[in-house]
KEKE-3310 file (N, C-alpha, C; in steps of 0.2 Angstrom, whole numbers, plus 5000, padded with zeros to 4 digits):
npx = (4951:4942:4938:4927:4929:4942:4951:4963:4972:4979:4990:5006:5013:5003:4994:4981:4964:4948:4934:4923:4928:4930:4941:4947:4952:4963:4961:4947:4945:4953:4955:4966:4973:4981:4983:4992:5000:5005:5005:5000:5008:5010:4998:4998:5003:5019:5021:5027:5031:5034:5041:5033:5022:5011:5017:5018:5031:5044:5048:5055:5066:5076:5082:5085:5082:5076:5068:5072:5060:5042:5032:5027:5023:5012:4994:4987:4974:4965:4963:4968:4977:4994:5006:5023:5030:5042:5060:5058:5064:5073:5065:5059:5046:5032:5019:5006:4993:4985:4982:4981:4978:4988:5004:5014:5029:5029:5033:5026:5012:4995:4980:4962:4950:4937:4922:4929:4933:4944:4953:4955:4960:4971:4979:4980:4989:5000:5004:5007:5018:5028:5030:5037:5031:5028:5039:5040:5034:5041:5052:5067:5082:5078:5069:5054:5036:5025:5010:4999:5001:5001:4988:4981:4983:4977:4967:4962:4946:4936:4918:4910:4906:4915:4927:4927:4928:4941:4949:4946:4951:4965:4967:4966:4976:4987:4986:4989:5003:5008:5006:5013:5027:5027:5027:5039:5048:5045:5049:5063:5067:5064:5074:5085)
npy = (4995:4983:4967:4953:4939:4930:4924:4913:4921:4914:4919:4922:4934:4942:4937:4935:4939:4948:4937:4937:4943:4940:4930:4931:4928:4937:4938:4940:4953:4961:4967:4964:4976:4979:4989:4998:5013:5015:5024:5035:5042:5056:5060:5057:5058:5055:5043:5038:5026:5028:5030:5040:5038:5037:5046:5061:5062:5073:5077:5087:5092:5084:5075:5059:5043:5039:5030:5026:5026:5027:5020:5006:5008:5006:5010:5021:5023:5035:5030:5017:5003:5000:4988:4982:4968:4962:4961:4962:4964:4975:4986:5001:5004:4993:4995:5005:5018:5025:5043:5049:5051:5043:5036:5022:5012:4997:4986:4985:4979:4983:4987:4987:4989:4981:4978:4980:4992:5003:5012:5004:4992:4997:5002:4990:4982:4991:4989:4975:4977:4985:4976:4967:4956:4949:4942:4928:4923:4926:4921:4916:4924:4937:4940:4937:4939:4928:4931:4922:4917:4929:4934:4923:4925:4926:4938:4949:4953:4964:4968:4980:4993:4993:4992:5006:5013:5009:5015:5028:5030:5028:5037:5049:5047:5048:5060:5067:5064:5069:5083:5085:5083:5093:5104:5102:5104:5117:5124:5120:5128:5141:5142:5142)
npz = (5109:5119:5117:5121:5117:5108:5094:5087:5073:5064:5058:5060:5065:5068:5077:5089:5086:5086:5089:5080:5069:5052:5042:5027:5010:5000:4987:4986:4987:4978:4962:4949:4937:4922:4912:4900:4896:4884:4868:4874:4883:4886:4892:4905:4922:4930:4942:4958:4970:4986:5003:5008:5003:4987:4976:4964:4952:4950:4934:4928:4935:4933:4942:4948:4941:4925:4913:4895:4887:4891:4888:4891:4904:4918:4920:4933:4944:4953:4969:4967:4973:4974:4973:4976:4972:4972:4975:4989:5002:5000:4995:5000:5003:5000:4998:4991:4992:4979:4977:4966:4948:4936:4930:4932:4934:4925:4932:4944:4953:4950:4958:4959:4972:4981:4991:5003:5016:5009:5015:5026:5022:5015:5027:5034:5026:5026:5038:5037:5028:5036:5046:5039:5035:5023:5020:5021:5009:4997:4984:4976:4968:4966:4975:4974:4975:4970:4961:4963:4975:4983:4981:4988:5001:5017:5025:5040:5043:5049:5053:5043:5050:5061:5053:5048:5060:5064:5054:5056:5069:5066:5057:5065:5074:5066:5060:5072:5074:5063:5065:5076:5071:5061:5071:5077:5066:5064:5076:5075:5064:5069:5079:5071)
capx = (4944:4943:4933:4926:4931:4946:4953:4970:4971:4982:4995:5010:5014:4996:4991:4974:4959:4941:4932:4918:4931:4932:4948:4946:4958:4965:4958:4940:4945:4957:4955:4972:4973:4988:4983:4998:5000:5006:5008:4997:5012:5009:4992:4999:5008:5023:5020:5032:5030:5039:5039:5028:5015:5012:5019:5019:5038:5046:5053:5058:5071:5082:5084:5082:5083:5070:5069:5071:5053:5037:5026:5026:5021:5004:4989:4985:4968:4965:4960:4971:4982:5000:5011:5029:5030:5049:5065:5054:5068:5077:5061:5058:5039:5029:5012:5004:4986:4986:4976:4981:4978:4994:5007:5020:5033:5026:5035:5022:5005:4990:4974:4957:4948:4930:4921:4932:4935:4950:4958:4957:4964:4978:4982:4983:4995:5005:5007:5011:5024:5032:5032:5040:5028:5028:5046:5040:5031:5044:5057:5072:5086:5075:5064:5048:5030:5020:5003:4994:5002:4999:4980:4979:4984:4971:4967:4957:4941:4931:4913:4911:4907:4922:4933:4927:4931:4949:4952:4945:4956:4972:4968:4967:4983:4992:4986:4993:5009:5010:5006:5019:5032:5027:5028:5046:5051:5044:5054:5070:5067:5064:5080:5090)
capy = (4992:4976:4962:4948:4933:4931:4918:4914:4922:4909:4924:4922:4942:4946:4933:4935:4944:4946:4930:4939:4945:4935:4928:4930:4928:4943:4939:4942:4961:4964:4966:4967:4979:4980:4993:5002:5019:5015:5030:5040:5044:5063:5062:5054:5060:5050:5042:5034:5023:5030:5030:5045:5036:5037:5054:5063:5063:5079:5076:5093:5094:5079:5072:5052:5039:5038:5026:5029:5026:5025:5017:5000:5011:5004:5016:5020:5027:5037:5024:5010:5001:4998:4983:4980:4961:4960:4965:4964:4967:4980:4990:5005:5003:4989:4996:5012:5020:5032:5048:5052:5047:5043:5030:5020:5006:4991:4981:4985:4977:4988:4983:4991:4987:4982:4974:4981:4999:5004:5013:4999:4988:5000:5002:4983:4981:4995:4985:4970:4980:4987:4970:4963:4950:4946:4939:4921:4922:4927:4916:4917:4930:4944:4940:4939:4936:4927:4934:4918:4917:4935:4933:4918:4928:4927:4944:4949:4957:4966:4971:4987:4998:4992:4995:5013:5015:5008:5019:5035:5031:5028:5043:5054:5046:5050:5067:5070:5063:5074:5089:5085:5084:5100:5108:5101:5108:5125:5126:5120:5134:5146:5142:5144)
capz = (5111:5122:5115:5125:5114:5103:5091:5083:5066:5059:5055:5066:5067:5070:5083:5091:5083:5089:5086:5076:5063:5046:5038:5019:5005:4998:4980:4987:4987:4974:4954:4945:4930:4919:4906:4899:4893:4876:4865:4877:4888:4888:4895:4912:4928:4932:4949:4962:4977:4991:5010:5010:4999:4980:4974:4957:4951:4946:4929:4926:4939:4931:4948:4948:4935:4920:4907:4889:4885:4897:4885:4895:4911:4919:4922:4940:4945:4960:4973:4966:4977:4971:4977:4973:4974:4970:4979:4995:5008:4997:4994:5006:5004:4995:4996:4991:4990:4975:4978:4960:4942:4932:4927:4936:4931:4924:4936:4950:4952:4952:4960:4962:4979:4982:4996:5010:5016:5005:5019:5031:5018:5015:5033:5036:5022:5029:5044:5035:5026:5042:5050:5033:5035:5017:5019:5019:5003:4991:4981:4970:4970:4966:4981:4970:4977:4964:4961:4966:4982:4986:4982:4992:5008:5021:5029:5044:5040:5053:5051:5040:5055:5064:5048:5048:5067:5065:5050:5060:5074:5064:5053:5070:5077:5060:5060:5078:5073:5058:5068:5081:5066:5059:5076:5078:5061:5064:5081:5073:5059:5073:5082:5066)
cpx = (4945:4937:4933:4929:4936:4948:4959:4968:4974:4989:4999:5012:5008:4993:4984:4970:4952:4939:4926:4921:4931:4939:4947:4952:4958:4961:4951:4939:4948:4955:4962:4970:4980:4988:4989:4996:5001:5009:5005:5001:5011:5003:4993:5004:5012:5023:5026:5030:5035:5037:5034:5022:5017:5012:5019:5027:5039:5051:5057:5065:5077:5084:5080:5084:5076:5072:5069:5064:5048:5032:5024:5023:5013:5001:4987:4979:4968:4961:4963:4975:4988:5004:5017:5030:5037:5054:5062:5059:5072:5072:5059:5050:5036:5022:5011:4997:4987:4980:4977:4980:4986:4997:5013:5023:5028:5027:5030:5016:5000:4984:4968:4954:4940:4928:4924:4933:4942:4955:4960:4962:4971:4982:4985:4989:5001:5009:5010:5018:5029:5034:5037:5038:5026:5034:5044:5037:5035:5050:5061:5076:5084:5069:5056:5042:5026:5013:4998:4995:5000:4991:4977:4980:4977:4972:4961:4952:4935:4924:4914:4911:4913:4928:4932:4930:4938:4952:4951:4951:4963:4973:4970:4974:4989:4992:4990:5000:5012:5010:5012:5026:5032:5029:5036:5050:5051:5049:5061:5071:5068:5070:5086:5089)
cpy = (4985:4973:4956:4940:4934:4924:4919:4916:4918:4913:4925:4930:4944:4943:4933:4941:4942:4941:4932:4941:4939:4935:4926:4931:4934:4943:4940:4949:4964:4962:4968:4971:4981:4984:4997:5008:5020:5022:5036:5043:5051:5064:5060:5057:5055:5049:5038:5032:5025:5028:5035:5043:5036:5044:5055:5065:5070:5078:5081:5094:5090:5075:5065:5049:5039:5034:5029:5031:5025:5022:5010:5002:5009:5011:5015:5025:5030:5031:5017:5009:4998:4994:4982:4973:4958:4964:4967:4967:4974:4987:4993:5004:4998:4990:5004:5013:5026:5036:5052:5048:5048:5037:5028:5013:5000:4985:4980:4982:4982:4984:4988:4987:4987:4977:4975:4989:4999:5006:5008:4994:4990:5000:4995:4981:4986:4992:4979:4972:4982:4981:4965:4956:4945:4941:4931:4918:4922:4922:4919:4923:4936:4945:4942:4935:4934:4929:4929:4917:4923:4936:4928:4920:4929:4934:4945:4954:4958:4968:4978:4993:4998:4994:5003:5016:5014:5013:5026:5036:5031:5034:5049:5053:5049:5057:5070:5069:5068:5081:5090:5086:5091:5105:5108:5105:5115:5127:5125:5126:5140:5147:5144:5151)
cpz = (5113:5119:5120:5123:5108:5100:5088:5075:5061:5056:5061:5069:5069:5077:5084:5087:5086:5084:5081:5069:5058:5044:5032:5016:5002:4991:4980:4986:4981:4966:4951:4938:4928:4912:4906:4895:4886:4873:4868:4883:4891:4892:4903:4916:4929:4940:4952:4968:4981:4999:5012:5006:4991:4978:4966:4957:4947:4940:4926:4929:4937:4936:4947:4942:4931:4915:4901:4886:4891:4893:4888:4902:4911:4922:4928:4940:4952:4964:4972:4971:4973:4975:4972:4976:4973:4975:4986:5000:5006:4996:5000:5008:4998:4994:4996:4989:4986:4976:4971:4954:4939:4930:4932:4932:4931:4928:4943:4948:4954:4952:4962:4968:4979:4988:5003:5010:5014:5011:5024:5028:5017:5022:5035:5032:5023:5035:5043:5032:5032:5046:5045:5034:5029:5015:5017:5013:4997:4990:4976:4972:4970:4972:4979:4974:4972:4966:4965:4973:4986:4987:4986:4999:5012:5026:5034:5042:5045:5050:5048:5045:5058:5060:5049:5055:5067:5060:5053:5065:5071:5060:5059:5073:5072:5060:5066:5077:5069:5061:5073:5076:5064:5064:5078:5073:5062:5069:5079:5068:5064:5077:5077:5064)
residu = (MET:LYS:TYR:SER:VAL:TYR:LYS:ASP:SER:GLY:ILE:GLU:TRP:LEU:GLY:GLN:ILE:PRO:ALA:HIS:TRP:GLY:MET:LEU:ARG:ASN:LYS:VAL:PHE:ILE:THR:GLU:HIS:ASP:ASP:ILE:VAL:GLY:GLU:ASP:VAL:ASP:LYS:TYR:VAL:LEU:LEU:SER:LEU:THR:LYS:GLN:GLY:VAL:ILE:ALA:ARG:ASP:MET:GLU:SER:GLY:LYS:GLY:LYS:PHE:PRO:LYS:GLU:PHE:ASN:THR:TYR:LYS:ILE:VAL:ASN:GLU:GLY:ASP:ILE:ILE:PHE:CYS:LEU:PHE:ASP:VAL:ASP:GLU:THR:PRO:ARG:THR:VAL:GLY:LEU:SER:THR:LEU:ASP:GLY:MET:ILE:THR:GLY:ALA:TYR:ASN:ILE:TYR:SER:ILE:SER:GLY:ILE:ASN:ILE:GLN:TYR:TYR:TYR:TYR:TYR:PHE:LEU:ALA:VAL:ASP:ASP:ALA:LYS:ALA:LEU:ARG:PRO:LEU:TYR:SER:GLY:LEU:ARG:LYS:VAL:ILE:LYS:VAL:ASP:ARG:PHE:THR:ALA:LEU:ARG:ILE:PRO:VAL:PRO:PRO:GLN:ASP:GLU:GLN:TRP:GLN:ILE:VAL:ALA:TYR:LEU:ASN:TYR:LYS:SER:ASN:LYS:ILE:ASN:GLU:ARG:ILE:CYS:GLU:ARG:GLU:SER:TYR:LYS:LEU:TYR:LEU:ASN)
# end
């Protein structure tokens, strides 16, 4: 969609945005929660943040590393956003939108979202992650982004109706890509 007037977003990798969009601090939309599972470990599904999103881990297969205890793992609710704010360059994915209730390592930051379309927010931070645009914020050997720096980030905020339009467009395009991938996989199976 073309707009008649643009302005500088103040974000180098993003560039220009429509003039009527706001630029608000991340902290306006996120509330961190760090409730731990404690003794109730058996009530929660183990989750993992991956390139494919937030997924349930298969603990029965024995594949992967597991800690001795899970009691310090954080509770995740469906609709929470999970951020990995350490080892930023080495982490395949630093953001995930959970579609599941469960638990995840206490090293991650878990946020509930309000005041913005959660899908829009998630897509925005996927783009940030893909551009490795959090790189200037981290410090130290572990490449940690401090929570106060993360919450102070300014993000572009279109009006609600435009957020929905952006989400609908990106969902449509994602579905088309997934359909093509499935077609290719089916074709490969057919050839074998």
